[in-house]
One Martini backbone bead per residue (centre of mass of N, CA, C, O) as a GRO file, in nm:
protein
  199
    1MET     BB    1  -0.498   1.520  -0.735
    2LEU     BB    2  -0.508   1.199  -0.740
    3LYS     BB    3  -0.579   0.910  -0.907
    4LEU     BB    4  -0.763   0.614  -0.885
    5CYS     BB    5  -0.800   0.546  -1.201
    6PHE     BB    6  -0.722   0.406  -1.516
    7SER     BB    7  -0.962   0.262  -1.589
    8GLU     BB    8  -1.307   0.262  -1.743
    9ASN     BB    9  -1.414  -0.061  -1.664
   10GLY     BB   10  -1.367  -0.154  -1.354
   11MET     BB   11  -1.105  -0.261  -1.285
   12LEU     BB   12  -0.893  -0.438  -1.076
   13GLU     BB   13  -0.654  -0.251  -0.911
   14ALA     BB   14  -0.291  -0.253  -0.872
   15GLY     BB   15  -0.043  -0.105  -0.701
   16ALA     BB   16   0.322  -0.071  -0.769
   17ASP     BB   17   0.624  -0.056  -0.559
   18GLU     BB   18   0.950   0.059  -0.464
   19ALA     BB   19   1.231   0.026  -0.219
   20GLY     BB   20   1.588   0.059  -0.227
   21ARG     BB   21   1.747   0.055  -0.504
   22GLY     BB   22   1.990   0.287  -0.424
   23CYS     BB   23   2.130   0.106  -0.224
   24LEU     BB   24   2.401  -0.041  -0.028
   25ALA     BB   25   2.181  -0.139   0.190
   26GLY     BB   26   1.969  -0.379   0.204
   27PRO     BB   27   1.674  -0.434   0.106
   28VAL     BB   28   1.423  -0.471  -0.124
   29TYR     BB   29   1.111  -0.318  -0.157
   30ALA     BB   30   0.752  -0.406  -0.188
   31ALA     BB   31   0.422  -0.300  -0.309
   32ALA     BB   32   0.064  -0.385  -0.293
   33VAL     BB   33  -0.245  -0.209  -0.396
   34ILE     BB   34  -0.600  -0.209  -0.313
   35LEU     BB   35  -0.846   0.016  -0.364
   36PRO     BB   36  -1.128   0.155  -0.300
   37GLU     BB   37  -1.409   0.279  -0.387
   38GLY     BB   38  -1.374   0.625  -0.311
   39PHE     BB   39  -1.103   0.684  -0.246
   40LYS     BB   40  -0.944   0.934  -0.024
   41SER     BB   41  -0.662   1.177  -0.060
   42ASN     BB   42  -0.476   1.476  -0.011
   43GLU     BB   43  -0.186   1.358   0.093
   44LEU     BB   44  -0.130   1.152  -0.109
   45ASN     BB   45   0.196   1.050  -0.232
   46ASP     BB   46   0.489   1.047  -0.307
   47SER     BB   47   0.702   0.945  -0.064
   48LYS     BB   48   0.936   1.161  -0.133
   49LYS     BB   49   0.717   1.413  -0.063
   50LEU     BB   50   0.721   1.307   0.227
   51SER     BB   51   0.709   1.279   0.541
   52GLU     BB   52   0.749   1.062   0.791
   53LYS     BB   53   0.487   1.133   0.933
   54GLN     BB   54   0.304   1.107   0.684
   55ARG     BB   55   0.366   0.817   0.613
   56ASN     BB   56   0.279   0.683   0.887
   57LYS     BB   57  -0.014   0.781   0.869
   58LEU     BB   58  -0.082   0.658   0.588
   59ARG     BB   59  -0.027   0.362   0.653
   60ILE     BB   60  -0.268   0.325   0.836
   61GLN     BB   61  -0.491   0.394   0.631
   62ILE     BB   62  -0.416   0.187   0.412
   63GLU     BB   63  -0.431  -0.074   0.593
   64GLU     BB   64  -0.740  -0.016   0.670
   65GLU     BB   65  -0.876   0.056   0.363
   66ALA     BB   66  -0.784  -0.156   0.200
   67ILE     BB   67  -0.862  -0.435   0.036
   68ALA     BB   68  -0.547  -0.480  -0.039
   69TRP     BB   69  -0.220  -0.580   0.099
   70SER     BB   70   0.148  -0.593   0.024
   71VAL     BB   71   0.470  -0.700   0.150
   72ALA     BB   72   0.810  -0.721   0.015
   73SER     BB   73   1.139  -0.891  -0.022
   74VAL     BB   74   1.493  -0.859  -0.112
   75SER     BB   75   1.794  -0.959  -0.067
   76PRO     BB   76   2.123  -0.891  -0.102
   77LYS     BB   77   2.196  -1.170  -0.209
   78GLU     BB   78   1.985  -1.168  -0.440
   79ILE     BB   79   2.082  -0.911  -0.574
   80ASP     BB   80   2.366  -1.023  -0.644
   81GLU     BB   81   2.254  -1.262  -0.826
   82ILE     BB   82   2.024  -1.078  -1.022
   83ASN     BB   83   1.999  -0.790  -0.966
   84ILE     BB   84   1.822  -0.500  -0.898
   85LEU     BB   85   1.604  -0.510  -1.114
   86ARG     BB   86   1.505  -0.800  -1.070
   87ALA     BB   87   1.456  -0.764  -0.766
   88SER     BB   88   1.230  -0.556  -0.794
   89PHE     BB   89   1.038  -0.741  -0.947
   90LEU     BB   90   1.032  -0.970  -0.741
   91ALA     BB   91   0.911  -0.801  -0.513
   92MET     BB   92   0.652  -0.740  -0.664
   93HIS     BB   93   0.560  -1.026  -0.716
   94LYS     BB   94   0.542  -1.100  -0.410
   95ALA     BB   95   0.331  -0.885  -0.342
   96ILE     BB   96   0.113  -0.975  -0.537
   97ALA     BB   97   0.096  -1.271  -0.421
   98GLY     BB   98  -0.003  -1.151  -0.127
   99LEU     BB   99  -0.268  -1.107  -0.225
  100ASN     BB  100  -0.617  -1.188  -0.148
  101ILE     BB  101  -0.657  -1.049  -0.431
  102LYS     BB  102  -0.704  -1.058  -0.768
  103PRO     BB  103  -0.598  -0.869  -1.009
  104GLU     BB  104  -0.653  -0.720  -1.346
  105LEU     BB  105  -0.453  -0.473  -1.284
  106LEU     BB  106  -0.126  -0.327  -1.319
  107LEU     BB  107   0.039  -0.057  -1.156
  108ILE     BB  108   0.356   0.062  -1.259
  109ASP     BB  109   0.635   0.199  -1.149
  110GLY     BB  110   0.762   0.298  -1.445
  111ASN     BB  111   0.911   0.141  -1.758
  112ARG     BB  112   0.940  -0.155  -1.620
  113PHE     BB  113   0.840  -0.510  -1.662
  114ILE     BB  114   0.753  -0.828  -1.547
  115PRO     BB  115   0.530  -1.030  -1.610
  116TYR     BB  116   0.233  -1.147  -1.411
  117GLN     BB  117   0.044  -1.412  -1.450
  118GLY     BB  118  -0.134  -1.269  -1.695
  119ILE     BB  119  -0.140  -0.984  -1.592
  120ASP     BB  120  -0.214  -0.689  -1.660
  121HIS     BB  121  -0.007  -0.403  -1.752
  122GLN     BB  122   0.108  -0.063  -1.642
  123CYS     BB  123   0.345   0.164  -1.720
  124ILE     BB  124   0.440   0.452  -1.500
  125ILE     BB  125   0.583   0.738  -1.502
  126LYS     BB  126   0.553   0.869  -1.203
  127GLY     BB  127   0.296   0.717  -1.072
  128ASP     BB  128   0.323   0.814  -0.761
  129GLY     BB  129   0.206   1.115  -0.878
  130ILE     BB  130  -0.092   0.999  -1.007
  131TYR     BB  131  -0.159   0.731  -0.839
  132LEU     BB  132  -0.288   0.610  -0.549
  133SER     BB  133  -0.192   0.308  -0.552
  134ILE     BB  134   0.108   0.373  -0.596
  135ALA     BB  135   0.148   0.561  -0.361
  136ALA     BB  136   0.066   0.350  -0.147
  137ALA     BB  137   0.295   0.154  -0.218
  138SER     BB  138   0.530   0.353  -0.159
  139VAL     BB  139   0.464   0.390   0.142
  140LEU     BB  140   0.487   0.093   0.230
  141ALA     BB  141   0.770   0.031   0.131
  142LYS     BB  142   0.914   0.255   0.287
  143THR     BB  143   0.815   0.205   0.583
  144HIS     BB  144   0.904  -0.094   0.603
  145ARG     BB  145   1.200  -0.045   0.538
  146ASP     BB  146   1.269   0.160   0.758
  147GLU     BB  147   1.200  -0.028   0.992
  148PHE     BB  148   1.418  -0.238   0.925
  149MET     BB  149   1.667  -0.043   0.934
  150LEU     BB  150   1.631   0.025   1.237
  151GLN     BB  151   1.686  -0.261   1.335
  152LEU     BB  152   1.975  -0.286   1.212
  153HIS     BB  153   2.110  -0.043   1.358
  154ALA     BB  154   2.148  -0.180   1.640
  155GLY     BB  155   2.394  -0.366   1.510
  156PHE     BB  156   2.494  -0.099   1.308
  157PRO     BB  157   2.556   0.216   1.408
  158GLU     BB  158   2.806   0.327   1.227
  159TYR     BB  159   2.616   0.369   0.951
  160GLY     BB  160   2.337   0.531   0.995
  161TRP     BB  161   2.044   0.386   0.931
  162ASP     BB  162   1.852   0.579   1.089
  163GLN     BB  163   1.908   0.803   0.854
  164ASN     BB  164   1.994   0.658   0.554
  165LYS     BB  165   1.876   0.355   0.499
  166GLY     BB  166   2.144   0.274   0.298
  167TYR     BB  167   2.231   0.516   0.168
  168PRO     BB  168   2.492   0.707  -0.011
  169THR     BB  169   2.626   0.867   0.207
  170LEU     BB  170   2.891   1.002   0.347
  171HIS     BB  171   2.880   0.848   0.615
  172HIS     BB  172   2.845   0.569   0.493
  173ARG     BB  173   3.105   0.560   0.316
  174ARG     BB  174   3.303   0.605   0.554
  175ALA     BB  175   3.220   0.352   0.717
  176ILE     BB  176   3.317   0.151   0.505
  177LEU     BB  177   3.612   0.236   0.508
  178GLU     BB  178   3.652   0.179   0.822
  179HIS     BB  179   3.458  -0.115   0.859
  180GLY     BB  180   3.327  -0.211   0.617
  181GLN     BB  181   3.130  -0.473   0.532
  182THR     BB  182   2.828  -0.627   0.554
  183ILE     BB  183   2.571  -0.860   0.520
  184TRP     BB  184   2.386  -0.597   0.412
  185HIS     BB  185   2.559  -0.560   0.179
  186ARG     BB  186   2.609  -0.491  -0.161
  187LYS     BB  187   2.859  -0.637  -0.341
  188THR     BB  188   2.793  -0.542  -0.653
  189PHE     BB  189   2.832  -0.273  -0.583
  190ARG     BB  190   3.018   0.022  -0.656
  191VAL     BB  191   3.161   0.129  -0.391
  192SER     BB  192   3.432   0.256  -0.481
  193GLU     BB  193   3.279   0.477  -0.641
  194GLN     BB  194   3.111   0.588  -0.413
  195LEU     BB  195   3.356   0.671  -0.228
  196LYS     BB  196   3.462   0.908  -0.414
  197LEU     BB  197   3.232   1.071  -0.334
  198GLU     BB  198   3.301   1.354  -0.154
  199LEU     BB  199   3.600   1.263  -0.023
   0.00000   0.00000   0.00000
């Protein structure tokens, strides 16, 4: 079972994580979540280890029970302008800014982060499989992004975003070769190199 708290002195903690960093298309999303004292979930884990059904069920629980939660995104255009790493940090900053309660400590999934407005932070590699608040953030970021990609799919069905959510699957890469890139594709990603894979 994942841990609820990182600090031992009762600091108000927010977990933060992103989704969509490795995609060829669509925004990068991030979420920040502050869970209540005593929050428990045997099912909550790194969103990548959960089924879509589990994620959607957990999203409802998290949004209902969290003290505060926020989801934000950064567009493909912004990703191209500032690069995907900075865009991931920006999305997390925007999500943290959207919390209606200011946390005292940020738990960040990964090994790097740009400090946010003087709030202490702790980077935790694979933190979404260790701390509940980071796992909750990973679930919200993933489910909100997947929902958005499903909406985009209606306008661009040939790319299979209802299935691949913008990730570089074989179908997606072939569709780019056949139909070209859309306004939702990240132009700075080395798509030509991606297209060579398994084709």
